[in-house]
C-alpha positions as CSV (number, residue, x, y, z in Angstrom):
1,M,-23.0,94.5,0.7
2,S,-20.2,96.2,2.5
3,V,-21.1,99.1,-0.2
4,V,-24.8,99.6,0.6
5,L,-24.1,99.1,4.0
6,A,-21.4,101.8,4.0
7,I,-24.0,104.2,2.1
8,L,-26.6,103.5,4.4
9,L,-24.6,104.0,7.6
10,A,-23.8,107.4,6.1
11,L,-27.4,108.1,5.5
12,F,-27.7,107.4,9.0
13,T,-25.3,109.6,10.8
14,P,-26.6,113.0,10.7
15,I,-30.1,111.6,11.8
16,R,-29.1,111.4,15.5
17,P,-28.4,115.2,15.6
18,L,-31.3,116.4,13.5
19,L,-33.5,114.8,16.4
20,I,-31.7,116.3,18.9
21,Q,-31.8,119.4,17.6
22,L,-35.5,119.1,17.2
23,T,-36.0,117.7,20.5
24,V,-34.0,120.6,22.2
25,N,-35.7,123.4,19.7
26,K,-39.3,122.2,19.7
27,Y,-40.0,119.5,22.6
28,I,-37.6,120.3,25.6
29,A,-38.3,124.2,24.9
30,N,-41.8,124.1,25.2
31,S,-42.1,121.3,27.8
32,L,-43.7,118.7,25.6
33,A,-42.8,115.7,27.7
34,D,-44.9,113.2,25.7
35,M,-43.0,113.9,22.3
36,V,-39.7,114.1,24.4
37,V,-40.6,110.5,25.3
38,K,-41.4,109.4,22.0
39,I,-38.3,111.0,20.5
40,T,-35.9,109.1,22.7
41,L,-37.9,105.8,21.9
42,I,-37.1,106.3,18.4
43,Q,-33.6,107.4,19.0
44,I,-33.1,104.5,21.1
45,G,-34.2,102.3,18.0
46,L,-32.1,104.1,15.6
47,I,-28.8,103.5,17.7
48,V,-30.0,99.3,17.9
49,I,-30.3,99.5,13.7
50,E,-27.6,101.7,13.5
51,T,-25.4,99.0,15.6
52,A,-26.5,96.2,13.9
53,M,-25.7,97.9,10.7
54,R,-22.4,98.4,12.1
55,F,-21.9,95.0,13.1
56,L,-22.7,93.6,9.5
57,F,-20.6,96.3,7.8
58,S,-17.5,95.5,9.7
59,F,-18.1,91.9,9.4
60,T,-18.9,91.7,5.8
61,T,-15.8,93.6,5.0
62,A,-13.8,91.0,7.3
63,L,-15.6,88.6,5.6
64,L,-14.1,90.0,2.0
65,G,-10.6,90.8,3.2
66,Q,-10.4,86.9,4.7
67,S,-11.8,85.3,1.3
68,V,-9.7,87.4,-1.1
69,I,-6.6,86.7,0.8
70,K,-7.5,83.0,1.1
71,D,-7.2,82.7,-2.8
72,I,-4.6,84.8,-3.4
73,R,-2.8,82.9,-0.6
74,V,-3.4,79.9,-2.6
75,N,-2.4,81.5,-6.0
76,A,0.8,82.7,-4.3
77,F,1.5,79.2,-3.1
78,K,0.5,77.3,-6.5
79,K,2.9,79.8,-8.0
80,I,6.2,79.3,-5.7
81,L,5.4,75.3,-6.1
82,N,5.7,75.8,-9.9
83,L,8.7,78.1,-9.7
84,N,12.1,77.0,-11.4
85,L,14.7,76.3,-8.9
86,S,16.7,79.1,-9.7
87,Q,14.4,81.3,-7.9
88,F,14.8,79.5,-4.5
89,D,18.8,79.6,-5.4
90,K,18.6,83.8,-5.8
91,T,15.7,84.5,-3.0
92,P,15.9,83.6,0.6
93,I,13.4,81.4,1.8
94,G,12.6,84.1,5.0
95,T,11.6,86.7,1.9
96,L,9.3,84.2,0.6
97,T,8.0,83.2,3.6
98,T,6.9,87.0,4.0
99,R,5.4,87.3,1.1
100,T,3.2,84.6,1.5
101,I,2.0,85.2,4.9
102,N,3.0,89.1,6.3
103,D,2.4,90.7,2.9
104,I,-1.1,88.6,1.8
105,E,-2.0,89.7,5.4
106,S,-1.9,93.1,4.8
107,I,-4.0,93.0,1.9
108,N,-6.4,91.8,3.7
109,D,-6.4,95.3,5.3
110,I,-7.2,97.1,2.0
111,F,-10.9,95.8,2.5
112,S,-11.4,95.4,6.6
113,D,-9.3,98.6,7.2
114,G,-8.6,100.5,4.2
115,L,-11.1,100.9,0.7
116,V,-14.2,100.2,1.7
117,P,-14.1,101.7,5.5
118,I,-12.7,104.9,3.5
119,I,-15.7,105.0,1.6
120,A,-17.9,104.6,4.3
121,D,-16.0,107.3,6.3
122,L,-16.1,109.8,3.1
123,L,-19.8,109.5,2.7
124,S,-20.5,109.8,6.6
125,I,-18.8,113.3,6.1
126,V,-20.2,114.6,2.7
127,C,-24.1,113.5,4.9
128,V,-22.6,114.9,8.2
129,L,-21.4,118.3,6.4
130,A,-24.8,118.5,4.2
131,F,-26.8,118.6,7.3
132,M,-24.6,121.2,9.0
133,F,-24.9,123.6,5.8
134,W,-28.8,122.5,5.2
135,S,-29.3,123.7,9.5
136,D,-27.4,126.7,9.5
137,W,-24.3,127.7,6.7
138,Q,-22.9,130.3,8.8
139,L,-22.3,128.8,11.6
140,T,-21.3,125.4,9.7
141,L,-18.7,127.9,8.5
142,I,-17.3,129.2,11.6
143,A,-17.0,125.6,12.8
144,L,-15.0,124.3,9.4
145,I,-12.3,127.8,10.1
146,P,-9.6,125.2,11.5
147,F,-10.0,122.5,9.2
148,P,-7.3,123.8,7.1
149,I,-4.9,123.2,9.8
150,I,-6.1,119.3,9.9
151,I,-6.1,118.6,6.8
152,I,-2.1,119.6,6.6
153,A,-1.8,117.5,9.3
154,T,-3.6,114.7,8.3
155,Y,-1.3,114.9,4.7
156,Y,2.3,115.2,6.6
157,F,1.0,112.1,8.8
158,K,-0.3,109.8,6.2
159,E,3.3,110.6,4.3
160,S,5.1,109.9,7.7
161,I,3.4,106.9,8.4
162,N,3.9,105.6,4.9
163,K,7.9,105.9,4.7
164,S,7.5,104.5,8.5
165,F,5.6,101.4,7.2
166,I,7.9,101.0,4.4
167,K,10.3,100.5,6.6
168,V,8.5,98.2,9.2
169,R,7.8,96.0,6.2
170,N,11.5,95.5,5.0
171,A,12.8,95.3,8.8
172,V,10.3,92.5,9.0
173,A,11.3,90.5,5.8
174,H,14.9,90.7,7.1
175,L,13.9,89.6,10.5
176,N,11.9,86.5,9.0
177,A,14.7,85.6,6.5
178,F,17.0,85.9,9.3
179,V,15.8,83.8,11.8
180,Q,14.4,81.3,9.1
181,E,17.8,81.0,7.9
182,H,19.4,80.2,11.6
183,L,17.2,78.1,12.7
184,T,17.8,76.0,9.8
185,G,21.3,76.0,10.3
186,M,22.1,75.8,14.5
187,F,23.7,73.0,14.3
188,I,26.3,75.2,12.1
189,V,26.0,78.1,14.6
190,Q,26.7,76.3,17.4
191,A,29.3,73.7,16.1
192,F,31.5,76.5,15.5
193,A,30.7,78.5,18.6
194,S,29.3,81.5,16.6
195,E,26.0,82.2,19.3
196,E,27.4,85.7,20.3
197,R,27.9,86.9,16.7
198,E,24.9,86.0,15.5
199,F,23.1,87.0,18.3
200,N,24.5,90.8,17.7
201,K,23.6,90.2,14.3
202,F,20.2,89.6,15.3
203,K,19.7,92.7,17.7
204,K,21.0,95.2,15.5
205,I,17.9,93.5,12.4
206,N,15.5,93.9,15.8
207,K,16.9,97.1,16.6
208,E,16.2,98.0,12.8
209,H,12.5,96.7,13.2
210,R,12.3,98.7,16.8
211,N,13.4,102.1,15.2
212,A,11.0,101.6,12.0
213,N,8.1,101.1,14.5
214,I,9.1,103.8,16.6
215,K,8.9,106.6,13.8
216,A,5.1,105.1,13.3
217,I,4.5,105.5,16.9
218,F,6.1,109.1,16.9
219,A,3.4,110.2,14.0
220,Y,0.8,108.8,16.1
221,S,1.6,109.9,19.2
222,V,1.6,113.5,17.7
223,F,-1.2,113.8,15.3
224,F,-4.0,112.6,17.7
225,P,-3.7,115.4,20.1
226,V,-3.3,117.6,17.2
227,V,-6.8,116.3,16.3
228,E,-8.2,116.8,19.7
229,I,-6.9,120.5,20.0
230,I,-8.6,121.6,16.7
231,L,-11.8,119.6,17.6
232,A,-11.6,121.5,21.3
233,V,-11.1,125.2,18.6
234,S,-13.8,124.0,16.6
235,I,-16.4,123.8,19.6
236,G,-15.2,126.6,20.8
237,L,-15.6,128.5,18.0
238,I,-19.4,127.0,17.7
239,V,-20.3,128.2,21.6
240,W,-18.8,131.5,21.0
241,Y,-20.6,132.6,17.5
242,G,-23.6,131.0,18.6
243,A,-23.7,132.9,21.8
244,G,-23.3,136.1,19.7
245,Q,-26.2,135.2,17.1
246,K,-27.8,133.9,20.2
247,A,-28.9,130.5,18.0
248,E,-30.8,127.9,19.3
249,A,-29.8,125.5,22.0
250,G,-30.5,122.9,19.9
251,T,-28.6,124.1,17.1
252,I,-25.4,124.1,18.8
253,I,-25.9,120.7,20.8
254,S,-26.5,119.2,17.7
255,F,-23.3,121.1,15.6
256,I,-21.3,119.7,18.7
257,L,-22.2,116.6,18.2
258,C,-21.6,117.0,14.2
259,L,-18.4,118.0,14.8
260,N,-17.4,114.6,16.8
261,L,-19.0,113.0,14.2
262,L,-16.3,114.9,11.6
263,F,-13.5,114.7,13.4
264,R,-13.9,110.5,14.6
265,P,-13.6,109.5,10.6
266,L,-10.8,112.1,10.3
267,R,-9.0,111.0,13.1
268,V,-8.6,107.6,11.4
269,I,-9.0,108.0,7.7
270,A,-5.2,109.0,7.8
271,D,-4.4,106.3,9.2
272,K,-6.8,104.1,7.0
273,F,-5.3,105.6,3.7
274,N,-2.0,104.6,5.2
275,V,-3.6,101.0,5.9
276,L,-4.6,101.2,2.2
277,Q,-1.4,102.0,0.8
278,M,1.0,99.9,3.1
279,G,-1.5,97.1,1.4
280,I,-1.1,98.0,-2.1
281,I,2.6,98.1,-1.3
282,A,1.9,94.7,0.2
283,S,0.1,93.6,-3.1
284,E,3.1,94.8,-5.2
285,R,5.1,92.7,-3.3
286,V,3.0,89.4,-4.0
287,F,2.5,90.0,-7.5
288,K,6.0,90.6,-8.2
289,V,6.1,86.9,-6.8
290,M,3.0,85.9,-8.5
291,D,4.4,87.4,-11.9
292,I,7.7,85.5,-12.3
293,D,8.3,83.9,-15.5
294,D,10.9,81.8,-14.3
295,V,8.5,78.9,-14.2
296,A,8.4,75.3,-14.8
297,E,6.5,75.5,-18.2
298,D,3.9,72.8,-18.2
299,N,3.2,73.0,-22.1
300,G,3.9,69.7,-23.4
301,T,1.0,66.7,-23.9
302,Y,3.5,63.2,-24.3
303,A,2.5,61.8,-21.4
304,P,3.3,58.3,-21.4
305,D,2.6,55.8,-18.4
306,I,5.6,54.4,-18.6
307,V,9.3,55.1,-20.3
308,K,11.5,52.9,-21.6
309,G,14.3,54.9,-20.5
310,K,16.8,56.0,-23.0
311,I,18.0,59.3,-22.5
312,E,20.0,61.5,-24.9
313,F,22.1,64.9,-24.0
314,D,22.3,66.6,-27.3
315,K,25.0,69.5,-26.8
316,V,23.6,71.0,-24.0
317,S,25.0,73.9,-22.1
318,F,23.5,75.6,-19.1
319,A,24.1,78.6,-16.8
320,Y,22.6,79.4,-13.8
321,V,23.4,83.2,-14.2
322,D,23.7,85.1,-17.4
323,D,26.7,83.6,-19.3
324,N,28.5,81.6,-17.1
325,Y,28.2,78.8,-18.3
326,V,28.8,75.7,-15.8
327,L,28.1,73.1,-18.5
328,K,29.4,73.2,-21.6
329,D,28.4,70.8,-24.8
330,I,27.4,68.0,-22.9
331,S,26.3,64.8,-25.1
332,F,26.0,61.7,-24.1
333,T,23.2,58.4,-24.5
334,A,22.2,56.3,-22.3
335,N,20.0,53.0,-23.4
336,P,16.9,51.8,-21.8
337,G,18.2,49.7,-19.0
338,E,22.1,51.0,-18.7
339,T,23.9,52.3,-15.7
340,I,25.7,55.7,-16.4
341,A,28.2,56.7,-14.0
342,I,29.5,60.4,-13.8
343,V,32.2,61.6,-11.7
344,G,34.6,64.4,-11.6
345,H,35.9,66.9,-9.1
346,T,33.1,69.0,-6.7
347,G,31.8,71.8,-8.7
348,S,32.2,70.0,-11.8
349,G,28.3,69.8,-12.9
350,K,27.9,66.6,-11.8
351,S,24.5,67.1,-10.1
352,T,23.8,70.1,-12.5
353,I,22.7,67.3,-15.2
354,V,20.4,65.2,-13.2
355,S,18.6,68.6,-12.3
356,L,18.4,69.3,-15.7
357,L,17.1,65.6,-16.9
358,N,14.3,66.5,-14.0
359,R,13.5,69.6,-15.8
360,L,14.1,71.8,-12.2
361,Y,15.8,74.4,-14.7
362,H,15.5,75.5,-18.2
363,I,19.0,74.7,-20.4
364,Q,20.2,77.7,-22.8
365,K,21.3,75.3,-25.5
366,G,21.2,72.1,-26.7
367,S,18.0,69.5,-26.1
368,I,17.4,66.5,-23.8
369,K,15.3,63.6,-25.1
370,V,13.9,60.7,-23.1
371,D,12.3,57.8,-25.5
372,D,13.4,60.1,-28.6
373,V,11.0,62.8,-27.3
374,D,12.4,66.2,-26.2
375,I,11.7,66.6,-22.5
376,K,9.9,70.0,-23.4
377,D,7.3,67.9,-25.0
378,F,6.7,66.0,-21.9
379,K,4.1,66.8,-19.9
380,L,6.0,67.9,-16.2
381,E,3.9,65.3,-14.2
382,S,4.3,62.4,-16.4
383,L,8.1,63.2,-16.8
384,R,8.9,63.9,-13.0
385,K,7.3,60.4,-12.1
386,N,9.2,58.1,-14.4
387,V,12.3,59.7,-13.3
388,G,13.3,58.6,-9.7
389,V,15.2,60.8,-7.6
390,V,17.7,59.7,-4.4
391,L,19.9,62.8,-3.1
392,Q,22.6,62.8,-1.0
393,D,21.2,65.2,1.4
394,V,17.7,64.0,1.8
395,F,15.1,66.2,3.1
396,L,12.6,64.8,5.1
397,F,9.1,66.9,6.1
398,S,7.6,67.3,9.6
399,G,5.9,63.9,9.9
400,S,5.9,60.2,10.5
401,V,8.0,57.6,8.4
402,M,4.6,56.9,6.5
403,D,4.2,60.6,5.6
404,N,7.6,60.8,4.4
405,I,7.9,57.5,2.1
406,T,4.4,58.2,0.6
407,L,4.2,62.2,0.5
408,R,1.0,61.7,2.1
409,N,0.0,60.7,-1.4
410,P,-3.2,58.4,-0.3
411,E,-3.5,56.2,-3.5
412,I,-0.1,54.3,-1.6
413,S,-1.5,52.1,0.6
414,R,0.8,50.6,3.8
415,E,1.0,47.3,2.6
416,K,2.4,48.5,-0.8
417,V,5.0,50.7,1.8
418,I,5.7,47.1,3.7
419,E,6.2,45.3,0.6
420,A,8.7,47.8,-0.8
421,A,10.5,48.0,2.4
422,K,11.0,44.0,2.7
423,L,12.1,43.7,-1.2
424,I,15.0,46.3,-0.4
425,D,15.8,44.7,3.0
426,M,14.6,47.8,4.9
427,H,11.4,46.6,6.9
428,D,13.5,45.4,9.7
429,F,15.2,48.5,10.2
430,I,12.2,50.4,10.5
431,M,10.5,48.3,12.7
432,R,13.4,48.8,15.2
433,L,12.5,52.9,15.3
434,P,9.9,53.3,18.3
435,G,6.8,53.3,16.6
436,G,7.6,52.1,13.2
437,Y,6.2,53.3,10.5
438,D,4.7,55.6,12.5
439,Y,7.8,57.3,14.1
440,N,7.6,60.9,13.8
441,V,11.3,62.0,12.3
442,M,10.5,65.3,13.0
443,E,11.5,68.6,11.2
444,R,14.2,68.0,8.2
445,G,14.6,64.4,9.9
446,A,16.1,65.2,12.9
447,T,15.8,62.5,14.7
448,L,17.2,60.2,12.2
449,S,21.0,59.9,11.0
450,L,22.0,60.6,7.3
451,G,21.9,57.2,6.2
452,Q,18.5,56.2,7.8
453,R,17.2,59.2,5.5
454,Q,18.9,57.9,2.5
455,L,17.3,54.5,3.2
456,L,13.9,56.3,3.4
457,S,14.6,58.1,-0.1
458,F,14.9,55.0,-1.3
459,I,11.6,53.5,-0.6
460,R,10.3,56.4,-1.8
461,A,11.8,55.9,-5.3
462,M,11.1,52.4,-5.0
463,L,7.0,52.6,-4.4
464,Y,7.0,55.2,-7.7
465,K,8.3,52.8,-9.5
466,P,10.9,55.3,-12.2
467,S,12.0,53.7,-15.6
468,I,14.6,56.1,-15.1
469,L,16.7,56.6,-11.7
470,I,18.6,59.1,-10.4
471,L,21.3,58.4,-7.6
472,D,23.2,61.4,-6.5
473,E,26.5,60.7,-4.1
474,A,23.7,58.4,-2.2
475,T,26.7,56.2,-0.5
476,S,28.5,59.1,0.5
477,S,29.0,60.4,4.5
478,V,27.5,57.0,5.4
479,D,28.6,54.5,7.9
480,T,29.8,50.8,6.8
481,E,26.5,49.0,7.9
482,S,24.3,51.9,6.2
483,E,26.5,51.5,3.2
484,R,26.0,48.2,2.9
485,L,21.9,48.4,3.3
486,I,22.1,51.3,0.4
487,Q,24.5,49.1,-1.6
488,H,22.3,46.3,-1.9
489,A,19.0,49.2,-2.4
490,I,21.0,50.1,-5.4
491,D,21.7,46.9,-7.0
492,T,17.6,45.8,-6.5
493,L,16.5,49.5,-8.1
494,I,18.7,49.9,-11.0
495,E,17.6,46.4,-12.3
496,G,16.1,46.8,-15.2
497,R,15.8,50.5,-15.1
498,T,18.4,53.1,-16.6
499,S,20.6,54.5,-14.3
500,I,22.3,57.7,-13.4
501,V,24.5,57.3,-10.7
502,I,26.5,60.2,-9.3
503,A,29.7,59.2,-6.9
504,H,32.4,60.3,-5.5
505,R,33.6,56.4,-4.2
506,L,34.9,55.2,-7.9
507,S,34.6,51.6,-6.4
508,T,30.9,51.7,-6.6
509,I,30.5,52.6,-10.0
510,R,32.7,50.0,-11.7
511,K,30.2,47.6,-13.1
512,A,28.8,50.7,-14.8
513,S,27.7,50.4,-18.7
514,K,29.5,53.7,-19.2
515,I,31.5,56.2,-17.3
516,I,31.2,60.2,-17.3
517,V,34.3,61.9,-16.2
518,L,33.1,65.9,-15.8
519,D,35.5,68.6,-15.1
520,K,34.8,72.5,-15.0
521,G,31.7,71.2,-16.9
522,E,33.2,69.6,-20.1
523,I,33.1,66.1,-20.7
524,K,36.9,64.7,-20.5
525,E,36.3,60.8,-21.1
526,M,34.0,58.3,-21.6
527,G,34.3,54.8,-21.4
528,T,33.8,51.4,-19.3
529,H,36.1,51.5,-15.8
530,T,38.3,49.1,-17.6
531,E,39.0,51.5,-20.4
532,L,39.6,54.6,-18.5
533,L,41.8,53.0,-16.7
534,K,43.9,51.7,-19.6
535,N,43.7,55.1,-21.2
536,G,45.8,56.5,-17.9
537,G,43.8,60.2,-18.4
538,F,41.9,62.0,-15.9
539,Y,39.9,59.1,-14.5
540,S,42.9,56.9,-13.5
541,R,44.9,59.9,-12.0
542,L,41.3,60.1,-9.7
543,H,41.4,56.6,-9.3
544,D,44.9,56.5,-8.2
545,L,44.4,59.2,-5.5
546,Q,41.3,57.2,-4.4
547,F,43.6,54.2,-4.1
548,E,46.5,55.9,-2.6
549,K,44.2,57.7,0.1
550,K,42.9,54.2,0.7
551,E,46.3,53.2,1.2
């Protein structure tokens, strides 16, 4: 529809100059007042029709652009949701935000200000030139003498703006990434009195953004006056040549009008080419995200409602980057209902093991099985529904306590949430909050303590009734009262479930069926608490160090 309207508008463009030429040369020259009135009414009618068509053209091209970016944004966000976590380790969040918001918005410009409007302008130029050559080819050639200058000026303007826009887009991405990161980490900035240093960094990035825009503004400031000067020269040549050749007044007037109709699209067509280029550049950035192959593949078909909970790691090796393995040849088995504890120094690979079980990353070597089925053969949703996770750093979204517990799942009723909260003695704690279950925890749970956030994550895990439970240092860095509540929640949660508990505090894992001791990505020891203490090895030394600290 936009293209059809573009063609119709192009055909309409030379009609007004033609009617004005006819009116001046025939009707005004011959004092035919009735015909002048009729032509004037026809002109008014044509203007109304053209205005309506221009409205429809603008609306349909904008609608086309918005419809396209709506679909692209949905697909881009869907892709981001399915990326492996390794992509988020490598890519700043602000950059992905820019890709899914600013860059996709630039794609809209391809349709509303780029491709189709350029086609419309080019068709309009062709139609106007055709009319001018048909009317007086010699006068047309005289009028077009300055045109090589405007073609050269347009080319340099286009190139200058293109380079400037690329710098602007990069500066916007850097600005977004910086602001996003520092808003998230504002506590650290203020706690270490780094406001001045970070402010100076921001001013530098913001200055780069300003300078990139100024270069674009400079190009506009030069180009548009040049176009106006060339237009004035063309009009002067028409008047000079027309007067010398004693051309009819209507012809000269219509040619002056035609020059304005030519220069109007020429004035903006270079800018639209740049908009088109920037839209293409932005689309390339977006498609780079869309084309990332590092996604959580969901080719499995095995989708049991409930799994028994047997876990088997068979010679698993994993590296976040290249061949720099953080886990090396890891093998162990957890039978249904058993509690496996994993201990070790920071960076030994404890949390990586649980991330692999949930298929948040791809393993390079070995295999991981649940109920003797390779996790690659599981349907991803089914696997993750059966694996409950309680992390040390609990992430809460802006919203109510209820929303964060249910993750806005409409299938989970308030009654089920209250029942789960009561089961692990957390209902009273929630009811003490202002508004109870409707209390707004704010972004990242800023209005709750770490212990309170962890308590909510236990209810979340309880509601989904997982067969396998992962507790990643869930009792670290909390106060005594919260630790007591959390320990009770753990005891309730792990009952009848296969559990993997990662803990720094060895006192919390004495009852574990098996304790795995990791160091630098390798299993150093494996056994019960008593067995490992008797061995006098790595675990025993860790135990003695903690005991001495406590003393």
